C-alpha positions as a Markdown table, in Angstrom:
| # | Residue | x | y | z |
|---|---|---|---|---|
| 1 | Met | 11.9 | 107.7 | 189.6 |
| 2 | Gly | 14.1 | 109.8 | 191.9 |
| 3 | Ile | 12.9 | 112.1 | 194.7 |
| 4 | Lys | 14.3 | 115.6 | 194.8 |
| 5 | Ala | 15.2 | 117.0 | 198.1 |
| 6 | Phe | 13.6 | 120.3 | 199.2 |
| 7 | Thr | 15.9 | 123.2 | 198.6 |
| 8 | Asp | 15.3 | 126.5 | 200.4 |
| 9 | Cys | 16.3 | 129.1 | 197.8 |
| 10 | Tyr | 15.9 | 131.9 | 200.2 |
| 11 | Glu | 18.2 | 130.2 | 202.7 |
| 12 | Asn | 20.8 | 129.7 | 199.9 |
| 13 | Leu | 20.7 | 133.3 | 199.0 |
| 14 | Gln | 20.7 | 134.3 | 202.8 |
| 15 | Ile | 17.6 | 136.5 | 202.5 |
| 16 | Ser | 14.1 | 136.7 | 203.9 |
| 17 | Pro | 11.2 | 135.1 | 202.0 |
| 18 | Asn | 9.7 | 138.6 | 202.2 |
| 19 | Ala | 12.6 | 140.2 | 200.2 |
| 20 | Asp | 11.6 | 142.1 | 197.1 |
| 21 | Met | 13.1 | 141.6 | 193.6 |
| 22 | Glu | 15.6 | 144.4 | 194.0 |
| 23 | Met | 17.0 | 142.9 | 197.2 |
| 24 | Ile | 17.2 | 139.5 | 195.7 |
| 25 | Glu | 19.1 | 140.8 | 192.7 |
| 26 | Arg | 21.5 | 142.8 | 194.8 |
| 27 | Val | 22.3 | 139.9 | 197.2 |
| 28 | Phe | 22.6 | 137.5 | 194.3 |
| 29 | Arg | 25.1 | 139.7 | 192.5 |
| 30 | Leu | 27.2 | 140.2 | 195.7 |
| 31 | Leu | 27.3 | 136.5 | 196.5 |
| 32 | Ala | 27.9 | 135.5 | 192.9 |
| 33 | Lys | 31.0 | 137.8 | 192.8 |
| 34 | Arg | 32.2 | 136.3 | 196.1 |
| 35 | Tyr | 31.8 | 132.7 | 195.1 |
| 36 | His | 32.6 | 132.8 | 191.4 |
| 37 | Pro | 35.2 | 130.1 | 190.6 |
| 38 | Asp | 37.4 | 132.8 | 188.9 |
| 39 | Asn | 37.7 | 134.6 | 192.3 |
| 40 | Lys | 41.0 | 133.2 | 193.5 |
| 41 | Gln | 40.5 | 134.3 | 197.2 |
| 42 | Thr | 36.9 | 133.2 | 197.9 |
| 43 | Gly | 35.8 | 131.2 | 194.8 |
| 44 | Asn | 33.7 | 128.1 | 195.4 |
| 45 | Ala | 32.2 | 126.4 | 192.4 |
| 46 | Glu | 29.8 | 124.3 | 194.3 |
| 47 | Lys | 28.4 | 127.3 | 196.3 |
| 48 | Phe | 28.3 | 129.4 | 193.1 |
| 49 | Asn | 26.2 | 126.7 | 191.3 |
| 50 | Thr | 23.9 | 126.5 | 194.3 |
| 51 | Leu | 23.4 | 130.3 | 194.2 |
| 52 | Asn | 22.6 | 130.1 | 190.4 |
| 53 | Asp | 20.0 | 127.4 | 191.0 |
| 54 | Ala | 18.4 | 129.4 | 193.8 |
| 55 | His | 18.3 | 132.6 | 191.7 |
| 56 | Ala | 16.8 | 130.8 | 188.7 |
């Protein structure tokens, strides 16, 4: 039985825990574009997956 490490989703999305849903969506979309693996300049698959997990 493995123990999962605590993941601070707000920290991963670089937002305040007091952020409303609109802000969360806006920041997620911005960061997802930036780190998407298809983005040749700033793509980062690991960071993109972390963002998706935090958003979910």
